[in-house]
MINUDREN-190062 format. One line per 3 residues: their letters; for each residue x negated, y, z negated of C-alpha. Coordinates in Angstrom, 2 decimals, always signed. Each point is the difference from the previous one (the first is absolute). Last residue first. Layout:
N
A = X,Y,Z ~ ...
//
This chain:
263
XXX = +11.26,+2.21,-10.02 ~ +2.48,+2.61,-0.90 ~ -2.34,+2.80,+1.45
XXX = -0.35,-1.52,+3.76 ~ +4.02,-0.68,+0.15 ~ +0.86,+3.53,-1.23
XXX = -2.51,+1.17,+2.61 ~ +1.82,-2.04,+2.99 ~ +2.90,+1.45,-0.81
XXX = -1.40,+3.15,-0.51 ~ -1.45,+0.26,+3.84 ~ +3.53,-2.52,+1.59
XXX = +2.03,+3.19,-1.79 ~ -2.30,+2.47,+1.35 ~ +0.36,-1.92,+3.55
XXX = +3.72,-0.13,+0.11 ~ -0.17,+4.53,-1.30 ~ -1.51,+0.22,+2.89
XXX = +0.71,+3.39,+1.19 ~ +1.87,+1.30,-3.04 ~ -2.60,-1.75,-2.37
XXX = -2.73,+0.94,+2.30 ~ +0.96,+3.92,+0.35 ~ -3.64,+0.71,+0.77
XXX = -0.12,-1.73,+3.73 ~ +0.72,-3.33,+1.06 ~ -1.27,-2.04,+3.52
XXX = -1.63,-2.15,-1.94 ~ -0.42,-0.87,-4.22 ~ -3.78,+0.15,-1.27
XXX = -0.24,-2.05,-2.55 ~ -2.97,+1.73,-3.06 ~ -1.55,-2.07,-2.76
XXX = -0.89,+1.66,-3.66 ~ -2.95,-1.16,-1.64 ~ -1.71,+3.04,+0.70
XXX = +1.73,+2.68,-1.37 ~ -1.86,+3.25,+0.66 ~ -1.70,-1.60,+2.85
XXX = +3.46,-0.59,+1.02 ~ +1.61,+2.97,+0.55 ~ -1.74,+2.28,+1.41
XXX = -1.67,-1.20,+3.27 ~ +2.39,-2.97,+0.51 ~ +2.88,+1.92,-0.95
XXX = -1.34,+2.29,+2.36 ~ -0.26,-2.54,+3.10 ~ +3.41,-1.37,-0.57
XXX = +1.52,+3.25,+0.69 ~ +1.65,+1.96,-3.26 ~ +2.11,+2.73,+2.36
XXX = -0.25,-0.70,+3.44 ~ +0.82,-3.88,-0.59 ~ +0.38,-2.23,+3.12
XXX = -1.45,-2.85,-1.39 ~ +1.87,+0.53,-3.55 ~ -2.36,-0.90,-2.71
XXX = +1.11,-2.37,-3.16 ~ -1.93,-0.09,-2.96 ~ -0.60,-3.20,-2.50
XXX = -1.03,+0.54,-3.42 ~ -0.65,-3.24,-2.85 ~ -0.67,+1.91,-3.85
XXX = -2.89,+1.64,-0.93 ~ +0.78,+4.13,+0.94 ~ -2.73,+1.72,-1.41
XXX = -1.78,+1.47,+2.61 ~ +3.32,+1.25,+1.06 ~ -0.74,+2.57,-2.44
XXX = -3.21,+1.19,+0.46 ~ +1.35,+0.47,+4.05 ~ +2.77,+2.05,-1.20
XXX = -1.15,+3.09,+2.93 ~ +3.06,+1.81,+0.34 ~ +0.67,+1.87,+3.11
XXX = +3.85,-2.16,+0.75 ~ +0.77,+1.63,-3.42 ~ -0.27,+3.66,+0.62
XXX = +1.41,+1.64,+3.01 ~ +1.47,-3.16,+1.65 ~ +1.32,-0.79,-3.02
XXX = +1.06,+2.48,-2.48 ~ +1.34,+1.95,+2.71 ~ +3.96,-1.97,+0.55
XXX = -0.25,-0.47,-3.98 ~ -0.33,+3.96,-0.37 ~ +3.32,+0.59,+2.80
XXX = +1.89,-2.39,-1.43 ~ +0.97,-3.22,+1.48 ~ +2.83,-1.86,+2.37
XXX = -1.10,+1.28,+3.47 ~ -2.77,-2.74,+0.71 ~ +3.08,-2.64,-1.37
XXX = +2.54,+0.66,+2.43 ~ -2.81,-0.29,+3.13 ~ -0.51,-2.85,-1.18
XXX = +3.31,-1.30,-1.25 ~ +0.90,+1.26,+3.44 ~ -3.06,-2.48,+1.97
XXX = +0.97,-2.58,-1.91 ~ +3.98,+0.01,+1.28 ~ -1.17,+0.73,+3.68
XXX = -2.43,-3.30,+0.11 ~ -3.82,+1.81,-0.26 ~ -1.54,+0.67,+3.86
XXX = -3.63,-1.50,-0.63 ~ -3.45,+1.95,-1.01 ~ +1.58,+1.56,-2.48
XXX = -1.18,+3.05,-2.67 ~ -1.64,+1.92,+2.06 ~ +1.50,+1.23,+3.42
XXX = +3.70,-1.08,-0.02 ~ +0.61,-0.36,-3.67 ~ -2.20,+3.72,-0.42
XXX = +2.09,+1.67,+2.94 ~ +3.10,-1.39,-1.86 ~ -0.91,+1.47,-3.19
XXX = -1.31,+3.42,+1.35 ~ +3.61,-0.03,+1.66 ~ +1.83,-0.49,-2.91
XXX = -2.05,+2.69,-1.72 ~ -2.74,+0.50,-2.32 ~ -0.77,-3.58,-0.39
XXX = -3.55,+0.47,+1.98 ~ -0.68,+3.25,-1.22 ~ -2.62,-1.35,-2.49
XXX = -2.06,-2.32,+2.65 ~ -1.26,+3.67,+1.28 ~ -1.16,+0.92,-3.23
XXX = -1.70,-2.89,-0.66 ~ -1.88,-0.50,+3.21 ~ -1.47,+4.08,+0.34
XXX = -0.99,-0.78,-3.56 ~ -1.63,-3.36,+1.55 ~ +1.18,-3.84,-0.39
XXX = -2.29,-1.63,+2.73 ~ -2.68,+0.06,-2.13 ~ +1.43,-2.90,-1.84
XXX = +1.35,+0.01,-3.39 ~ -1.64,-3.01,-1.99 ~ +3.36,-1.69,-2.14
XXX = +1.43,-0.91,+3.63 ~ +3.41,+1.06,+0.64 ~ +1.97,-3.47,+0.16
XXX = +1.07,-1.11,+3.15 ~ +1.98,-2.54,-1.74 ~ -2.91,-0.99,-3.35
XXX = +1.53,-2.99,-1.79 ~ -1.58,-0.59,-3.76 ~ +0.25,-2.44,-2.48
XXX = +0.50,-2.01,-3.37 ~ +1.16,+2.93,-2.00 ~ +1.38,-1.09,-3.35
XXX = -2.15,+2.74,-2.35 ~ -1.11,+2.55,+2.11 ~ -3.30,+0.08,+0.99
XXX = -0.07,+4.04,+0.29 ~ -1.58,-0.50,+3.12 ~ +3.03,-1.95,+1.36
XXX = +1.90,+3.24,-0.14 ~ -2.06,+2.46,+1.25 ~ -0.02,-2.24,+3.00
XXX = +3.47,+0.05,+0.01 ~ -0.06,+3.53,+0.51 ~ -2.03,-0.50,+2.86
XXX = +2.40,-2.23,+1.71 ~ +2.80,+2.59,-1.07 ~ -1.48,+1.74,+1.98
XXX = -0.39,-2.36,+3.48 ~ +2.28,-3.20,-1.44 ~ -0.65,-1.34,-3.38
XXX = +1.37,-3.84,-1.05 ~ -1.10,+0.04,-3.68 ~ +0.30,-3.82,-0.85
XXX = +1.89,-1.13,-3.29 ~ -1.04,-2.75,-2.85 ~ +2.25,+0.13,-2.87
XXX = +3.05,+2.12,-1.02 ~ +0.94,+3.14,+2.58 ~ +2.05,+2.59,-0.56
XXX = -0.75,+1.90,-2.77 ~ -3.61,-0.08,-0.21 ~ -0.75,-0.18,+3.81
XXX = +2.37,+3.00,+0.31 ~ -2.43,+1.61,-2.02 ~ -2.94,-1.01,+1.52
XXX = +1.56,+1.62,+3.26 ~ +0.75,+2.82,-1.84 ~ -3.99,+0.84,-1.00
XXX = -1.08,-0.53,+3.43 ~ +2.61,+2.15,+1.45 ~ -1.25,+2.63,-2.74
XXX = -3.82,-0.79,+0.68 ~ +0.31,+0.67,+3.69 ~ +1.23,+3.08,+0.22
XXX = +4.17,+1.55,-0.29 ~ -0.62,+1.75,-3.23 ~ +3.62,-0.05,-0.09
XXX = +2.98,+0.68,-0.50 ~ +2.64,-3.10,+0.59 ~ +2.95,+1.73,+2.01
XXX = -1.35,-2.31,+3.21 ~ +0.19,-3.57,-1.85 ~ +3.42,-0.83,+2.01
XXX = -2.35,+0.74,+3.20 ~ -3.56,+1.43,-0.62 ~ -1.57,+1.76,-2.64
XXX = -0.94,-2.14,-1.88 ~ +0.00,-3.93,+1.96 ~ +2.87,-1.25,+0.86
XXX = -0.13,-3.54,-1.85 ~ -0.19,-3.28,+1.25 ~ -0.35,-3.63,-2.38
XXX = -0.10,-3.32,+1.82 ~ +0.76,-3.65,-1.96 ~ +0.64,-2.21,+3.29
XXX = +2.98,-2.10,-0.61 ~ +0.76,-0.24,+3.96 ~ -3.60,-0.55,+1.99
XXX = -1.16,+3.27,+1.59 ~ +1.12,+1.18,+3.52 ~ +2.70,+2.50,-1.88
XXX = -2.24,+1.25,-2.29 ~ -2.86,+1.21,+2.35 ~ +3.23,+1.61,+2.42
XXX = +1.28,+2.11,-2.69 ~ -3.63,+1.22,-1.41 ~ +0.65,+3.34,+1.53
XXX = +3.11,+0.27,-2.30 ~ -1.79,+0.31,-3.12 ~ -1.29,+3.44,+1.67
XXX = -2.12,+1.45,+2.55 ~ -1.59,+3.38,+0.99 ~ -3.34,-0.65,-1.32
XXX = -0.03,-3.72,-0.34 ~ +1.46,-2.55,-2.44 ~ -0.19,-1.65,-3.18
XXX = +0.63,-3.53,-1.04 ~ +0.34,-2.32,-2.04 ~ -0.18,-3.75,+0.69
XXX = +1.04,-2.14,-3.00 ~ -2.15,-3.31,-0.58 ~ +2.22,-1.22,+0.24
XXX = +3.67,-1.85,+0.81 ~ +2.97,+2.19,-1.65 ~ +1.53,+2.22,+2.97
XXX = +0.62,+3.94,+0.00 ~ -1.09,+2.97,-1.76 ~ +0.68,+3.39,+1.74
XXX = -1.56,+2.40,-2.51 ~ +1.90,+3.73,-0.64 ~ -2.81,+2.21,-2.23
XXX = +0.76,+2.11,-2.24 ~ -0.70,+3.92,-1.51 ~ -3.11,+2.10,-1.06
XXX = -2.24,-2.69,-0.07 ~ +1.04,-3.58,+0.69 ~ +3.40,-1.97,-1.63
XXX = +0.64,-2.67,+2.54 ~ +3.79,-0.57,+0.73 ~ +0.77,-3.40,+1.81
XX = +1.86,-1.03,+3.63 ~ +0.93,-2.79,+0.59
//
């Protein structure tokens, strides 16, 4: 079911499913969409409550005006929760969506029961995130050719099923120029460690063994010290697009996390 949620400058089309909580609220990566989570949802138990949407500037939310910075993405995420979630919920954020989810968790919203970070951007930018790196990254989605290169040589470690790859290619090109530039030029380099130290809920982190974007050692060095109660698990063989490459592993981790917080 798709429902409209009013946000600054317009509205978001939010997909709501299931009725068994806590509700999983998904936030996708830079270049993704609500469809990034299709495979994961297919592995969840029937009836699991879920909420997902295209973030501002992407996909069906492409026409929403800026700003497109992390604070605005966090504001949008909070609005979606306020409008479409009743009862406890767990934020599930991938990459850029993981960093926005960390900001939301730091606000300690009512009902937040936990945080699952999937190959997340860490709160402390690593040294590799130089100006040169960011300028190069900002051109990753300039064309179908650059998207294909990113998928083949940076974002994945295993071949994606044809339909999943087609979705990733479509999503990577479905943004406005300003939204496409905001994350690589600014958001990825923002230090949010002061905020993440305020996170109190249980946190689990999924790293991908062969992730070239946020490798496990980066998360150990630049995330765990700032969310010290978080636990980290590494998914073997996969790359940065964990929800697309290893949806079953992500779903199992979510199931384990939900069982743990229900105890």
